[in-house]
Every structure is written in structure tokens, then in C-alpha cells.
C-alpha positions as CSV (number, residue, x, y, z in Angstrom):
1,X,0.0,0.0,0.0
2,X,1.4,3.5,-0.8
3,X,2.8,5.1,2.3
4,X,0.4,8.1,2.1
5,X,-2.6,5.7,2.4
6,X,-1.4,4.1,5.6
7,X,-2.1,5.0,9.2
8,X,0.8,7.0,10.6
9,X,2.3,6.7,14.1
10,X,4.7,9.4,15.2
11,X,7.3,8.8,17.9
12,X,7.8,12.0,19.9
13,X,9.5,13.1,23.1
14,X,12.3,15.1,24.5
15,X,15.9,14.4,23.4
16,X,17.7,11.2,24.5
17,X,14.7,9.3,25.8
18,X,15.1,6.4,23.3
19,X,12.9,7.4,20.4
20,X,15.3,6.1,17.8
21,X,15.8,3.0,19.8
22,X,12.1,2.3,19.8
23,X,11.9,3.1,16.1
24,X,14.7,0.6,15.4
25,X,13.1,-2.0,17.7
26,X,9.8,-1.8,15.8
27,X,11.4,-1.5,12.3
28,X,13.6,-4.5,13.1
29,X,16.7,-2.7,11.8
30,X,19.2,0.0,12.9
31,X,17.9,2.5,10.4
32,X,17.9,5.4,12.8
33,X,21.3,6.5,14.3
34,X,21.4,5.9,18.0
35,X,24.0,7.7,20.2
36,X,24.3,8.3,23.9
37,X,23.8,12.0,23.4
38,X,20.8,14.2,22.5
39,X,19.9,15.7,19.1
40,X,21.1,12.8,16.8
41,X,17.8,12.6,14.9
42,X,16.9,15.8,13.0
43,X,14.8,15.0,10.0
44,X,11.7,12.8,10.2
45,X,12.4,9.2,9.4
46,X,9.8,6.8,7.9
47,X,9.4,3.0,7.9
48,X,6.4,1.0,6.7
49,X,5.6,-1.7,9.3
50,X,3.3,-4.7,9.2
51,X,2.3,-5.9,12.7
52,X,0.2,-9.0,12.6
53,X,-2.6,-8.3,10.1
54,X,-2.3,-4.5,10.2
55,X,0.0,-2.0,8.4
56,X,1.1,1.5,9.3
57,X,3.9,4.0,8.7
58,X,6.2,4.7,11.7
59,X,7.7,8.2,12.0
60,X,10.8,9.0,14.1
61,X,11.1,12.7,15.0
62,X,13.7,14.9,16.6
63,X,13.7,15.7,20.3
64,X,11.3,18.3,21.8
65,X,13.0,21.2,23.5
66,X,10.9,23.8,25.1
67,X,13.6,26.5,24.8
68,X,15.1,27.4,21.5
69,X,18.9,27.4,21.9
70,X,19.6,28.3,18.2
71,X,18.1,28.2,14.8
72,X,18.9,24.5,14.4
73,X,16.8,23.7,17.5
74,X,13.9,25.7,15.8
75,X,14.2,23.7,12.6
76,X,14.2,20.4,14.5
77,X,11.1,21.6,16.5
78,X,9.4,22.5,13.2
79,X,10.0,19.0,11.9
80,X,8.6,17.6,15.2
81,X,5.4,19.6,14.9
82,X,5.1,18.5,11.2
83,X,5.4,14.9,12.3
84,X,2.7,15.3,15.0
85,X,0.4,17.1,12.4
86,X,0.5,14.3,9.9
87,X,0.3,11.4,12.4
88,X,-2.9,9.6,13.3
89,X,-1.4,8.1,16.5
90,X,1.4,9.4,18.7
91,X,3.8,7.4,20.8
92,X,4.9,9.9,23.5
93,X,8.2,8.5,24.8
94,X,9.5,9.4,28.3
95,X,12.5,8.2,30.4
96,X,11.5,5.9,33.3
97,X,15.1,6.0,34.7
98,X,15.0,9.8,35.1
99,X,11.3,10.4,35.8
100,X,9.1,13.3,34.7
101,X,10.9,16.5,33.6
102,X,9.6,20.0,32.9
103,X,10.0,19.3,29.2
104,X,7.8,16.1,29.5
105,X,5.1,18.2,31.3
106,X,5.1,20.9,28.6
107,X,5.0,18.4,25.7
108,X,2.2,16.5,27.5
109,X,0.2,19.7,27.8
110,X,0.6,20.3,24.1
111,X,-0.4,16.8,23.2
112,X,-3.6,16.9,25.4
113,X,-4.8,19.7,23.1
114,X,-4.8,17.4,20.1
115,X,-7.6,15.0,19.1
116,X,-5.1,12.3,18.2
117,X,-4.8,8.9,20.0
118,X,-1.8,9.2,22.4
119,X,0.1,6.2,23.8
120,X,2.2,7.2,26.8
121,X,5.4,5.2,26.6
122,X,7.8,4.9,29.6
123,X,11.1,3.7,28.3
124,X,14.2,2.3,30.0
125,X,12.1,0.0,32.3
126,X,14.8,-2.6,31.8
127,X,13.6,-5.1,34.4
128,X,10.5,-5.9,36.5
129,X,12.1,-4.6,39.7
130,X,11.7,-1.0,38.5
131,X,8.4,-1.3,36.7
132,X,6.7,0.7,39.5
133,X,8.5,3.8,38.1
134,X,5.9,3.9,35.3
135,X,3.1,4.8,37.8
136,X,4.6,8.3,38.3
137,X,3.7,9.1,34.7
138,X,-0.1,8.9,35.3
139,X,0.2,12.5,36.5
140,X,0.8,13.6,32.9
141,X,-2.9,13.1,32.2
142,X,-2.5,10.9,29.1
143,X,-3.9,7.7,30.4
144,X,-2.2,4.4,31.3
145,X,1.5,4.4,30.6
146,X,3.1,1.5,28.7
147,X,6.4,0.5,30.4
148,X,8.9,-0.8,27.9
149,X,12.6,-1.3,27.3
150,X,13.4,-0.4,23.6
151,X,16.9,-1.7,24.0
152,X,15.8,-5.1,25.3
153,X,12.6,-5.1,23.2
154,X,10.3,-5.8,26.2
155,X,6.8,-4.4,26.4
156,X,6.9,-3.3,22.7
157,X,4.5,-6.0,21.6
158,X,1.8,-4.9,24.1
159,X,2.4,-1.3,22.9
160,X,1.9,-2.2,19.3
161,X,-1.2,-4.3,20.0
162,X,-2.8,-1.3,21.7
163,X,-1.8,1.1,18.9
164,X,-3.2,-1.0,16.0
165,X,-6.3,-2.1,17.8
166,X,-8.4,0.6,16.0
167,X,-6.8,0.2,12.6
168,X,-9.4,-1.3,10.3
169,X,-8.0,-0.5,6.9
170,X,-7.4,-3.6,4.8
171,X,-3.9,-4.8,3.9
172,X,-3.1,-4.1,0.2
173,X,-0.2,-4.8,-2.0
174,X,1.7,-2.2,-4.0
175,X,0.2,-1.6,-7.4
176,X,3.5,-1.1,-9.3
177,X,7.2,-0.8,-9.2
178,X,8.6,2.3,-7.4
179,X,12.1,3.3,-8.5
180,X,14.4,3.8,-5.5
181,X,16.6,6.8,-5.9
182,X,19.5,7.6,-3.6
183,X,20.2,11.3,-3.4
184,X,23.9,11.5,-2.6
185,X,26.8,13.9,-2.5
186,X,29.1,15.8,-0.2
187,X,27.6,17.7,2.8
188,X,25.9,21.0,2.1
189,X,25.6,20.7,-1.7
190,X,21.8,20.9,-1.7
191,X,20.5,17.3,-1.3
192,X,17.8,18.2,1.2
193,X,16.9,21.4,-0.7
194,X,16.4,19.2,-3.8
195,X,14.0,16.9,-1.9
196,X,12.1,19.9,-0.5
197,X,11.9,21.5,-3.9
198,X,10.2,18.4,-5.3
199,X,7.9,17.9,-2.4
200,X,7.1,21.7,-2.1
201,X,7.4,21.3,1.7
202,X,10.2,21.2,4.3
203,X,10.4,17.5,4.7
204,X,14.2,17.7,5.3
205,X,16.0,20.3,7.4
206,X,18.0,22.7,5.4
207,X,20.7,24.6,7.2
208,X,23.9,26.4,6.3
209,X,25.9,24.0,8.6
210,X,27.3,21.1,6.6
211,X,26.0,17.7,7.7
212,X,22.5,18.7,8.8
213,X,21.0,15.4,7.4
214,X,22.4,12.4,9.3
215,X,20.0,9.5,8.5
216,X,18.9,8.1,5.2
217,X,15.2,9.1,4.9
218,X,12.8,7.5,2.4
219,X,10.0,9.6,0.8
220,X,7.3,8.3,-1.7
221,X,6.8,10.6,-4.7
222,X,4.8,10.3,-7.9
223,X,5.7,12.3,-11.1
224,X,4.0,11.9,-14.4
225,X,2.3,8.7,-13.2
226,X,5.6,7.1,-12.2
227,X,6.4,6.1,-8.6
228,X,9.7,7.0,-6.9
229,X,11.1,6.4,-3.5
230,X,13.5,9.3,-2.9
231,X,16.2,8.5,-0.3
232,X,17.8,11.6,1.1
233,X,21.1,10.8,2.6
234,X,23.8,12.3,4.8
235,X,26.8,13.7,3.1
236,X,29.4,11.1,2.3
237,X,32.7,12.2,3.8
238,X,36.2,10.9,3.3
239,X,37.2,8.7,6.3
240,X,39.9,11.2,7.3
241,X,37.3,14.0,7.6
242,X,34.9,12.2,9.9
243,X,35.1,13.6,13.4
244,X,31.9,12.4,15.1
245,X,30.5,8.9,15.2
246,X,27.1,10.3,14.0
247,X,28.9,11.5,10.8
248,X,30.5,8.1,10.5
249,X,27.2,6.2,10.8
250,X,25.5,8.7,8.5
251,X,28.2,8.0,5.9
252,X,27.7,4.3,6.3
253,X,24.0,4.6,5.9
254,X,24.5,6.7,2.8
255,X,26.5,3.9,1.2
256,X,23.8,1.4,2.3
257,X,21.2,3.6,0.6
258,X,23.2,3.5,-2.6
259,X,23.4,-0.3,-2.4
260,X,19.6,-0.7,-2.1
261,X,18.8,2.0,-4.7
262,X,18.1,1.4,-8.4
263,X,19.5,4.8,-9.4
264,X,21.8,7.2,-7.6
265,X,21.8,10.9,-8.3
266,X,24.9,12.7,-7.1
267,X,24.4,16.4,-6.5
268,X,27.5,18.6,-7.1
269,X,27.9,22.2,-6.0
270,X,28.0,24.2,-9.3
271,X,30.0,26.9,-7.6
272,X,32.7,24.6,-6.2
273,X,32.8,22.2,-9.2
274,X,33.8,18.6,-9.0
275,X,35.8,17.9,-5.8
276,X,37.8,14.8,-4.9
277,X,35.1,13.6,-2.6
278,X,32.6,13.9,-5.4
279,X,34.8,11.6,-7.5
280,X,34.9,9.1,-4.7
281,X,31.1,9.0,-4.5
282,X,30.8,8.6,-8.3
283,X,33.3,5.8,-8.2
284,X,31.4,4.1,-5.3
285,X,28.1,4.3,-7.3
286,X,29.7,2.8,-10.4
287,X,31.4,0.0,-8.5
288,X,28.1,-0.7,-6.8
289,X,26.6,-1.3,-10.3
290,X,23.9,1.4,-10.0
291,X,22.6,3.7,-12.7
292,X,23.8,7.2,-12.2
293,X,22.6,10.8,-12.9
294,X,24.9,13.8,-12.1
295,X,23.1,17.0,-11.1
296,X,25.0,20.2,-10.9
297,X,23.2,22.4,-8.4
298,X,23.3,26.2,-7.7
299,X,23.4,26.8,-11.4
300,X,21.6,30.1,-10.7
301,X,25.0,31.3,-9.5
302,X,26.6,30.4,-12.8
303,X,28.4,33.4,-14.4
304,X,28.6,32.8,-18.1
305,X,29.8,29.2,-18.3
306,X,27.7,27.2,-20.8
307,X,26.3,23.7,-19.9
308,X,28.5,22.2,-22.6
309,X,31.7,23.9,-21.3
310,X,30.9,22.8,-17.7
311,X,30.4,19.2,-18.7
312,X,33.8,19.3,-20.5
313,X,35.4,20.6,-17.3
314,X,33.8,17.8,-15.3
315,X,35.1,15.2,-17.8
316,X,38.6,16.7,-17.7
317,X,38.6,16.1,-13.9
318,X,37.0,12.6,-14.1
319,X,36.7,10.9,-17.5
320,X,34.0,8.5,-16.3
321,X,31.5,11.5,-16.3
322,X,31.3,11.3,-20.1
323,X,29.2,8.1,-19.7
324,X,26.5,9.6,-17.5
325,X,23.8,12.3,-18.0
326,X,24.5,15.7,-16.4
327,X,21.6,17.9,-15.3
328,X,22.2,21.6,-14.6
329,X,19.6,22.8,-12.0
330,X,18.9,25.2,-9.2
331,X,17.0,24.0,-6.2
332,X,16.5,27.7,-5.3
333,X,14.8,28.7,-8.5
334,X,13.4,25.1,-9.2
335,X,15.1,25.2,-12.7
336,X,15.4,21.6,-14.0
337,X,14.5,20.0,-10.7
338,X,11.6,17.9,-12.1
339,X,13.6,17.4,-15.3
340,X,16.1,15.4,-13.2
341,X,13.3,12.8,-12.6
342,X,13.0,12.2,-16.3
343,X,16.8,11.6,-16.5
344,X,16.5,9.2,-13.5
345,X,13.7,7.2,-15.0
346,X,15.5,6.9,-18.4
347,X,18.7,5.7,-16.6
348,X,16.6,3.1,-14.7
349,X,14.9,1.8,-17.9
350,X,18.3,1.5,-19.6
351,X,19.8,-0.3,-16.7
352,X,17.0,-2.9,-16.8
353,X,17.0,-3.4,-20.6
354,X,17.2,-7.0,-21.9
355,X,18.9,-7.3,-25.3
356,X,17.6,-9.7,-27.9
357,X,19.9,-12.5,-29.2
358,X,19.6,-11.0,-32.7
359,X,20.9,-7.7,-31.6
360,X,23.8,-9.3,-29.6
361,X,24.8,-11.3,-32.7
362,X,24.9,-8.1,-34.7
363,X,27.0,-6.4,-32.1
364,X,29.4,-9.4,-31.9
365,X,30.1,-9.0,-35.6
366,X,30.8,-5.3,-35.1
367,X,33.1,-6.0,-32.1
368,X,35.2,-8.4,-34.2
369,X,35.5,-5.6,-36.7
370,X,36.9,-3.1,-34.2
371,X,40.4,-1.9,-35.1
372,X,42.0,-2.8,-31.8
373,X,40.5,-6.3,-32.0
374,X,41.6,-7.0,-35.6
375,X,45.1,-5.5,-35.0
376,X,45.6,-8.0,-32.1
377,X,44.1,-11.0,-34.1
378,X,41.4,-11.6,-31.5
379,X,38.3,-13.5,-32.5
380,X,35.3,-13.5,-30.3
381,X,33.0,-16.5,-30.6
382,X,29.9,-15.4,-28.7
383,X,28.3,-12.5,-26.8
384,X,25.5,-13.1,-24.3
385,X,23.8,-11.0,-21.6
386,X,24.0,-12.5,-18.2
387,X,21.7,-10.1,-16.3
388,X,20.3,-6.6,-16.1
389,X,20.4,-4.0,-13.4
390,X,23.2,-3.4,-14.2
391,X,23.7,-5.0,-17.7
392,X,26.4,-7.7,-17.6
393,X,27.7,-9.4,-20.7
394,X,30.1,-12.3,-21.4
395,X,32.4,-12.4,-24.4
396,X,34.1,-15.7,-25.2
397,X,37.4,-16.2,-27.1
398,X,40.2,-18.7,-27.1
399,X,42.6,-15.7,-27.0
400,X,41.2,-14.3,-23.7
401,X,44.6,-14.1,-22.1
402,X,45.8,-11.7,-24.8
403,X,43.1,-9.2,-24.3
404,X,44.6,-6.0,-22.9
405,X,42.9,-3.4,-20.7
406,X,42.7,-0.8,-23.4
407,X,40.8,-3.3,-25.6
408,X,38.4,-4.1,-22.7
409,X,37.7,-0.4,-22.3
410,X,37.0,0.1,-26.0
411,X,34.6,-2.9,-26.1
412,X,32.8,-1.6,-23.0
413,X,32.4,1.9,-24.5
414,X,31.3,0.3,-27.8
415,X,28.6,-1.7,-26.1
416,X,27.4,1.4,-24.2
417,X,27.2,3.4,-27.4
418,X,25.5,0.7,-29.5
419,X,23.0,-0.2,-26.8
420,X,22.2,3.3,-25.7
421,X,23.3,2.7,-22.1
422,X,24.1,6.2,-21.1
423,X,23.9,6.5,-17.3
424,X,24.5,2.8,-16.7
425,X,27.6,1.0,-15.6
426,X,28.4,-1.8,-18.2
427,X,30.1,-4.9,-17.0
428,X,31.9,-7.2,-19.5
429,X,33.4,-10.6,-18.5
430,X,35.9,-12.2,-20.9
431,X,35.9,-16.0,-20.9
432,X,37.1,-19.0,-22.9
């Protein structure tokens, strides 16, 4: 069932009470970053959950802070309120080890004003000997508390049973294929701005401080009747530049997002140009066998450089760029933002193409006629496609040991050109 049709449950609470731990416990995976300090989750995270015969979307939110310390706190609070607004049910998580705090009391007062179903969750009740601590939370006026330990996964089943008791919507299966798109790049190049420009809402926090997004967040999106799952990721940093463990795990999750995506779109800062870290991300995408689209953002700041000249400059810095589509866009003015989706869909379709045996036979004859092949007296006997996503081919020859790297590159480029595989990594295996 599409995510926007499911019941939504938002996890809220002050910082460091275990919201992300509960999210991970229910989702069955460490998708949210958990650290023993506050403020790790900033954007809203989503996971589609099936519990027994019911389905719902779980939303993790940033921590509630009554006092605004800085503009980042204000942005996190804005995301929290957005999560509460879109939710049907709210898990209000508190810390049973510490007890009720003024922030708990203030958030409880705000939640009592809503008409939504509230489940008061008392976390960190790690054994039965301290279960009595949950009774204190009756005073918040939100009904019976649910004592749990998210870390040990105790009490969570009872919480979920109570939450889904009123869900009567039938379970459905997805109607079609959604293309998973990982939005990747260095910190602060405009990944979250791109997502917000598409959605026309602030789903992801945008801030001038690099590294605002730390988790990989999934968002369903439909454009021209086609379904996409947009995965906003943390900036991928070089290992030597990682100073905090949250940045490390954010980078790890970004790479995981690339591995589970169908297409990766790397966003490059048009003002900075192609940096060494950009090249590392492009190389990782290609080695992961994913279709790739390159988007040059902040093109509104461009001063007289043509699109063609810019692409030539990118190719001069990294020759592999010539094999992939380049979109010049501005998330600020929205120029070419939706056009990038057309490029993404085209790259996905090319990556999944299955080539007919007749076409492969025709191409085999052409390969045997290439100058480099004839000069080295190489004769290829067969060409077959092993798989798609990405396209993989096997060329057989008794002279396989005499095939040099430059000939392999020429054949790979020839296949990409003849089969119209721009935006797709092409893999060729040479065998006897």
C-alpha cells in the first residue's frame, strides 16, 4: 500500500529518551542512528511496518526542546510539529530511569490539546524490579503508561497491540514498481533542498551548517504517473574528515542507501565544481553497479559558463563522467528540478534493458571488426547477456589471455554506445 494511504504513528519526546531505539526495535533494523547524546535525529524518518494483520507507517522525529537554543533547534522543532500534524497516533516516549521532567510536562500539555490517540510510553524500564516507576507518569494526564525497554525489546509487543487495535484498513499490496533513488553527495551541496523543492514542503531540514541530514530518509513521490522512492542521505565524507560517530554512521547509511537503490543521483555544487570527494562518491556508485545521474546544483550562481563547457570541465577532472547524463539545475529557483526525474527514469529503464539475441549477434560481428580487436588478431566467438540492473555481458574467445585493458575499455564503450546505455555501468566478462 502506498505510504500516504497508511495510518501514521509518530514517535515524539524530548531528546535522548530512546525514540530512535524504539523506532529501530519496531522496524527491526538499525535505520535510525542511536547515540548516547541528544539531538542525533533531526529529520523525520519513515518506515512501513506490518504488525500481525495491520499495516502502518512509523515516523521518528527529533527531540522536543521547550527553549530554542539556536536556529537548528527551531528547525528540529518545526520537523517535530510536522510529524505530529501528519500522524494519526502518537507514541509519547519518556524516560523511566529519570522520571518526569519539565519538558515532559510541557509536551504532554501540548499533546492533550490534540484530538489524536496518544500512547504514553515509559522507556528504560529494563527489568520488572523498576516497573513501578511507570506509575509516576499517570500525572501527565495521558492515560495508562506503557512500560517498555526499547533496548531489550520488552513491552513493545503490548504497545503495538494497543496502537493498532483501532486500525481497520485492509492490507493491500503495491500496485506497481517504485524506482528507488539515492540522493547522494558531499555535505551541504543541496540534497535536502532538492527533496524539499520536489515535495514543495520542508520534509528535510536545510541549514547552512554542513551535515544537517544524518539519517537516510525515504519519501514516496509520484511524477507523471511514475512512482519514486526518494532516499535523502547524509553527506558522504572521506574517512579522514569524519570527526563524530554520527557522521561516520551517517556516511555508512548513505552507502547502504546506494546499495539498495536502483539509481543514484549525485548532487554537485556548481559553484565549487567537481571535488575529490565527489569523485569518490561517483566511483562508489559505479562500482556498486547502480545507474547514475549527475546533477550540478546552484546553477543560478553560474556566471557565463555554458552547460557544454561545464560538462567538458567535469570530464577533464573525471573521464567517467562522459558516460553519464548531467543535469544543470537550481533548487533555489526550481530550474530543471523535475527534469532530473526524467533523466533518473531513463537511466533506470536503460539499466533494466534486456537485449535480444539477434541484436547481440549483430553487435558481436561489429566487435570483431573493431580496429583494436583486428590488430591483435582476437576473434570473439559469442556474446551473451548474463543479467540486467546493471547490464552484464560475457564475451568468449580462445585468446582471452591476450586481451589488454585498453581493448576491454574500447569494447565496454562500444557496447554502451551501441545499446544506448548512457547513465548505466556496463560490466563485461571475458571468458574462454
